[in-house]
C-alpha positions in Angstrom: -8.3 0.4 -5.9 -7.5 3.6 -7.4 -9.7 5.3 -10.4 -6.9 8.2 -11.4 -6.1 7.7 -15.3 -2.4 7.8 -16.0 -0.4 8.6 -19.4 1.6 6.5 -20.7 3.8 7.2 -23.5 6.3 4.6 -25.0 9.5 5.0 -24.8 11.5 6.0 -27.5 14.8 3.9 -28.5 18.3 5.6 -27.7 16.8 8.1 -24.6 19.0 6.7 -21.1 17.1 6.5 -18.5 18.7 9.5 -16.0 18.0 11.2 -18.9 14.7 11.0 -18.8 14.6 10.9 -15.4 16.0 14.7 -15.8 12.3 15.9 -17.4 10.7 15.3 -14.9 9.4 11.1 -16.1 10.1 7.2 -15.2 11.1 4.9 -17.4 9.3 1.4 -17.2 8.4 -2.0 -18.4 4.7 -2.7 -19.4 3.7 -6.6 -19.6 0.5 -8.6 -19.4 -2.3 -9.5 -21.4 -0.9 -11.2 -23.7 1.3 -8.1 -24.8 5.1 -8.6 -25.4 6.7 -6.3 -23.1 7.7 -3.0 -24.2 8.8 0.0 -22.8 7.1 2.8 -21.1 7.7 6.1 -19.4 5.7 8.1 -17.2 5.6 11.3 -16.2 6.6 11.4 -12.4 4.2 13.6 -10.5 1.5 12.2 -11.7 3.2 8.8 -10.6 3.9 9.9 -7.3 0.8 11.7 -6.4 -0.5 8.8 -7.2 1.7 6.7 -5.1 1.0 9.4 -2.1 -3.0 8.4 -2.5 -3.4 4.9 -2.2 0.0 3.8 -0.4 1.9 0.5 -2.0 -0.6 -2.0 -3.3 -1.5 0.2 -5.7 -3.8 -0.7 -9.4 -4.6 2.1 -11.5 -5.7 2.8 -15.1 -3.7 4.2 -18.0 -4.3 5.8 -21.5 -1.6 4.0 -23.3 -1.6 5.8 -27.8 -5.3 3.8 -28.0 -6.0 1.5 -25.2 -7.6 2.8 -21.6 -7.8 -0.5 -19.4 -6.6 -1.3 -15.7 -2.7 -2.0 -14.7 -1.2 -2.5 -11.7 2.3 -1.6 -10.2 3.7 -4.7 -9.2 7.6 -3.2 -8.6 8.8 0.8 -8.5 12.4 0.9 -7.6 13.5 4.3 -5.6 17.0 5.3 -5.8 18.8 4.3 -1.9 19.6 8.1 -1.1 17.1 9.7 -2.5 14.1 7.4 -3.4 12.9 9.1 -6.2 11.3 6.3 -8.2 13.5 5.8 -11.1 11.8 2.4 -12.5 8.4 1.4 -12.6 7.0 -2.2 -13.0 3.5 -2.0 -14.5 1.5 -5.1 -15.5 -2.2 -5.1 -17.8 -4.5 -6.5 -16.1 -8.2 -7.5 -16.8 -11.3 -6.2 -14.2 -12.9 -8.9 -14.3 -11.0 -11.6 -12.8 -9.4 -11.7 -10.1 -6.2 -10.9 -8.5 -4.1 -11.7 -5.4 -2.6 -8.7 -3.2 -0.7 -8.1 0.1 -2.6 -5.1 1.3 -1.3 -3.1 4.2 -2.7 -3.6 7.9 -3.0 0.6 9.1 -3.2 0.5 13.0 -5.3 2.7 14.7 -5.7 4.8 18.6 -1.2 3.0 19.7 -1.3 6.8 21.2 -4.3 4.9 23.3 -2.2 1.5 23.8 0.5 3.2 25.4 -1.1 6.0 27.9 -2.4 2.7 29.2 1.7 1.2 29.8 0.2 -1.3 26.7 2.8 -1.8 24.1 2.3 -3.2 20.6 3.9 -6.4 19.1 3.8 -6.3 14.9 4.6 -9.5 13.3 2.4 -8.8 9.9 2.4 -5.6 7.7 0.3 -7.2 5.7 -2.0 -9.5 4.5 -3.0 -11.4 1.7 -6.4 -11.1 0.1 -7.7 -12.2 -3.4 -10.6 -10.3 -4.9 -11.7 -8.5 -8.2 -9.1 -5.0 -8.8 -11.9 -2.2 -7.8 -12.3 -3.8 -4.5 -8.9 -4.3 -3.3 -8.5 -1.6 -0.8 -6.1 0.3 -0.5 -5.8 -0.2 3.1 -7.1 -2.2 5.9 -8.0 -0.7 9.2 -7.2 -1.9 12.8 -8.6 -0.1 15.6 -6.0 -1.3 18.3 -7.6 1.4 21.7 -9.0 -1.1 23.5 -7.0 -3.9 23.3 -5.6 -5.2 26.9 -2.4 -6.6 27.6 -2.1 -9.5 26.7 -4.3 -9.9 23.7 -3.8 -10.3 19.8 -5.2 -9.3 17.0 -5.4 -12.3 14.5 -5.9 -11.8 10.7 -9.7 -13.6 10.7 -9.8 -11.0 13.2 -9.6 -7.8 9.9 -13.4 -6.8 8.9 -12.8 -6.5 5.3 -15.8 -6.3 2.8 -17.4 -9.5 1.1 -16.1 -9.1 -2.1 -12.8 -10.3 -0.4 -11.3 -12.8 0.5 -8.6 -13.9 2.7 -6.0 -16.4 1.1 -3.3 -17.9 4.1 -4.0 -18.8 7.5 -6.8 -17.0 8.8 -5.1 -17.7 13.1 -1.5 -15.8 11.9 -1.4 -12.6 14.9 -1.1 -9.3 13.2 0.5 -7.5 17.3 0.1 -8.0 19.8 0.1 -6.6 23.4 1.8 -7.0 26.0 3.0 -5.0 29.4 6.7 -3.0 28.8 9.2 -1.3 30.9 8.3 2.5 31.8 10.8 3.8 29.8 9.4 1.4 26.7 6.0 3.2 27.2 6.9 6.5 26.7 9.1 6.1 24.0 5.6 4.2 22.8 3.4 7.2 22.8 6.0 10.1 21.7 6.1 7.9 18.4 2.5 6.5 17.3 1.7 9.4 18.8 2.6 11.5 16.5 1.3 9.3 13.9 -2.3 9.0 15.9 -2.2 12.1 16.4 -3.1 12.8 12.7 -6.3 10.8 13.0 -9.5 13.0 11.8 -12.2 13.0 14.5 -14.0 9.6 12.7 -10.9 7.8 12.9 -10.5 9.2 16.9 -14.8 7.9 17.5 -15.2 4.4 15.1 
């Protein structure tokens, strides 16, 4: 769970959404914990920084008037052309109650697998877990550089903390390793190499 705290303001009636965005704010709604749905606005720069650090699964704290507490970002709407955030839905949560969340699975080692003639076929990009908000990770890492042809990585093979439980079938396949043509291998190595070259030394040795 992200530890950042974002300042959220109550949206002033009568101000149109595009005017807020021009002023550097993202309009949204907030609800939950017996609170009526209310319009809010969030400073765009802080929100974008949070999303870059936390990915798609975002829990954080807000400061609104006299309230400071945990929330989750339930939905992010983006402009289809510019990809700018144009609206968000925020749900207030109780940090003492467990929640379910979809956590992205990040693959490490696909560059090395590609050099060995292995192409990875992904079946799932995320898994659902349940736990207290402070224990929900931004992502789950899996290393595939030693995966052999015909091998699979299933949901049950993923390493998660003891504070979490996986929701769903443990036998579901995350990805499979298959042999492919030389052209496909070259394409995979070129594309995935760009991504994997961004790993740190610690990641490469894991």
